[in-house]
N, C-alpha and C positions, 0 to 999 in steps of 0.2 A: 289523472292518468290519461288525458286525452291529448292526441297528437304527439309529435316526436321530440318536443323540447324538454320534456321531463321536469326536473326540479326547478329550473330557472323560471318557468312560467307560473309556478305556484307561490312565488314570493310577491305578494301584493302589498300595496300601501295600506296603512291602517284605516284611512277613511274609506277606501273601497270595500274593505272587509266589513266595516260597520254598516255600509249601505246594504250589503248582502244579508247581514243579520236582520236588518229591518225588513227586507223582502220576505225572509222566512217567517218572521213574526206575523207579517200580514197574511201569508199564505196558509198559516196554521192557526185559523181563527180559534180563539179561546185558549191558546197555548201560552205559557209564560214566555217572557222575553229571554232569548238565549244569549249567552255571552258571545263575543266575536269569535270567528272560527279559530280553532286551535292552530298554532303555528306549524312549521315544518314537521316537527314531531318525529323525525326519523332517527333521533338518537345517534347511535354508532353506525347506522346503516350506511351513511355517506362515507364512512371510513372502511367499509367492507372491501374485500378484494375486488379488484377491477381488472379489465383486460384478460390476459391469459390465465391469471389466478382464478378469476371469477368463472371463466369458462370451464375450468376444471371442476369447480364445485357444481355448476349447473349440469355438466356432463355426468358427474357422479349421481346427482339426483335423478337425472333422466334414465340412467342405466338401472336404477332400482325398479323401473317399470317391468322389466323383463322377468326377473325372478318372482315378482309379485303376481304377474299374469300366470306364470307356471303354477304357483301355489294355488291360486284361485281356480284354475282349470282342473287341477288334480282333486281338490276338495269337491268341486261340483260333480266330477266324474264318479268319485267314490259314492257320493250321496245319491246321484240320479241314475247311475248305471249299475244297479245292484245285480242285474242279470249277468253282467260281465265281470264285476269285481267282487262279487259275493255279498251276502246279506249284511245289513247294518241294523243294529238294535236301535230302539227309540232313544236310549240314553246316549249312544254314540252319535246318533244323528243330531241331537241337541248340541253336543260338543262341536261337531263339524260346522253346524250352522253358526255358532258363536265365533269360531275361528274364521269362518268365511266373512262374517260381518266385519271383523277387525282387520282382515286383509283388505276389504274395501275401504276402511278408514285410512289405511296406509296409502292406498292408491289415491285417495282424495288429498291427503297431505302432500304427496309427491306432485300432484297436479297443481295444488295451491302454490307450492314452492316454485314451480316452473312459471306460473302466472306472474308471481312477483318478479322473477327474472325477466320476463317479457316487459314488465312495467318499467324496469330500469332502462330498458332499451327503447321505451316509448312505443312498444308494439300494442296496438289496440285492434281488436277484431269486432267491428260493428256488425250486428245482425238484427233482424226483426223477430220478435218473439212475444207471445202473450204474457202479460203480467201474471196471470194465474199460474202458468207453467213455471215461471221463475220462483214464485212464492211456494208453490207446492213442492217443487224439487228441493228447495232449501230446507223446508220443514221435514220432508221425508228423510233427507240425509241426517238431520239431527235426531229424529225420533227412531230411526233404524238402529241407533246405538244406545239410546236411553230408554225407549218405550216401544217395544215391537208391536204391541196392540194398537197404539196410536198410529204407527207407521202403516200398518195394514189397513186401518180404517180410512186414513187419508188417501191411500192408493185407490180405494173404492169410490171416492167422492167424485161427483160429476158437476156439482153446483156449488156456488159460493156459500149458500146457507148450510149445506152439508159440511163443508170444511170448517165453517165457523162453529158449528155445533160440536164437532169432534174436539176442536181446539179449546172451546170453552170448558169442556169437561176436564181438560188438562190444565186449566188455569191460564190459558192464553186467549186474549181478546183481540180479534181482528177487526179493524175498521178500514173498510175500503168500499168505494162506490161500486155498485153492480156493473155499471157500464165500463168503469175503469178496469175492473177485474177481467173482463173479456177483451179489453183493448190490446192492440199490439203496440209495443214501443221499440225504439231503435237505440241500442246501447251495446256494450260488451257483456254478453250474457254470463260468461265464466267468471269475470271479475266482479260483476254485480252480485252474482249468487254467493261468491266468496265473502263479500262485504256483509251481505244480509245474514249468512249463516254464522259468521263470527259474532255479530252483534246479538243475534237471537240466542246463540249458545251461552254467551256471557250473561245475558239477562236471565235465562233459565237457571243458570248456575248460582246467581247471586240474589234471586228474588226470595221474598218471604212466601208470597202466595200467588201473585199476579204478574203477568207480562202483557204488555199492550204493544201491538204492531199496527201502526196507522200509515196509510199511503194516500197522498194527494198528488195531483198533477195540474200543472198549468200548460199553456201552449208550448213552452220551451223547456220546462224543467219537470222533474219528478222528485218528490220528497218522501223519504222513509223515516219514520219516527219509531224507535224501539225503546220502550220504557219498562223498568221493573220497580217493585216496591221494596227493594232491599235496603241495606244500611246506608247506601249512598257513598259518594266519594267526597271527602273533605276538599274544600277549594284549594288548599295548599298543594294538592296532588294533581290538579287538573291538567297540567302540562306534562308532568312526569310520567303519567300513565301511558302516554303515547311514545315514550322512549323505549328503545329496544332493551329487553331484559329487566325493566323495572317491574317490581312486584310490591304490592302493598303488604305491610306487616299484618300478622294474624289478627291483632286487635282491631284492625279496620276492615277485615273481611267478613265480619258478622258471623252468621251461622255457617257460612261456606268454609269448609276445611280444605278444599281443593287448592293446591298451589300450582299455578301454571308456570309458563316459561317467560312470560313478559314479552311475547312476540305478537299475539293476536291483534291488539289494538294498534300497535306500530304498523303491522301489515295493512290493517284497514285504512289507516291514515295514508299510506303510500298509494293504495289502490284508489281511494277517493280522489286524491289530488291529481293522480295521473289521468283519471277519467274527466278531469276538468271541474270537479265538484268541490264542495266545502263540507267539513264535518264540524258539528256543533255539539257542545256538551252542556247539559243542564242538570246539576246535581249538587248536593251538599250532605254533610253527615246527618244520617237519620231520615233523609227525605227521598230516598230512592235515586234512581239514575235514569236519565233519558239521553240517548244519542240521536241526533238528527242529521241525516245525510241529504244534501241537495245536489242533484246531478243534472247537467244539461242533457237534453235529448238530441240525438242526431237528426238533422233534417232529412226526411225521406224524399227521394226523388222518384 
């Protein structure tokens, strides 16, 4: 998703992709060899509405932000301004809090959809930010919906070891160097957070017990590895899972009964490619799943 050429720039020759795969194997010492980067993987996305038709869809998505903002403001006012709107019981407050969290989920989904729209146009917003802020924000957004206690604990953390301890109690193992954790990188923060959040959400959903997040950096690239110990993805499906609306049948989903919409990984593929990166998959039936994202870092002037 880097620069304005979009899809044309991500169709590389096979020998070039194999060289990149070798680079990643070298940068992730001790890691198994990954297959070559998954191809375009956009499925029906290339056939989606374009021009005026697509603008109408993006405008509809954009206009959802206004009613969502009104709902959020109203809920916060009723909860926090009881002197003005009347008393709220503890049971009512719990309901309002849950509705408010889900309103924030909808806001996140709207923003994610708009980011994908920007990607189709080749719009990239580079900025400098700390790696710690990126990872913490992605984790907070995930746990705010699934484990409010973990969300609150992470919000209170000020050091890497504190974040690691909270995550370990939740079955998530974080591997990142202390210096890198505090380092600033230059990339598209919104899109990178969306990539990370989607991969971590999937790993948490399909794991048996453990999820591993590993981050390494070279002078020009940053690599994120997200691994779970779930049922794994049979090799026959390795390209299909990146197609829009593709969903694995229940017998291949293991203990996970949640049926998604088949858009998360397709979106991740689009975002990674438009950021100029590569997405690798290492998985097989019964062996868990690892996704590895390798992204170039913007040269800071």
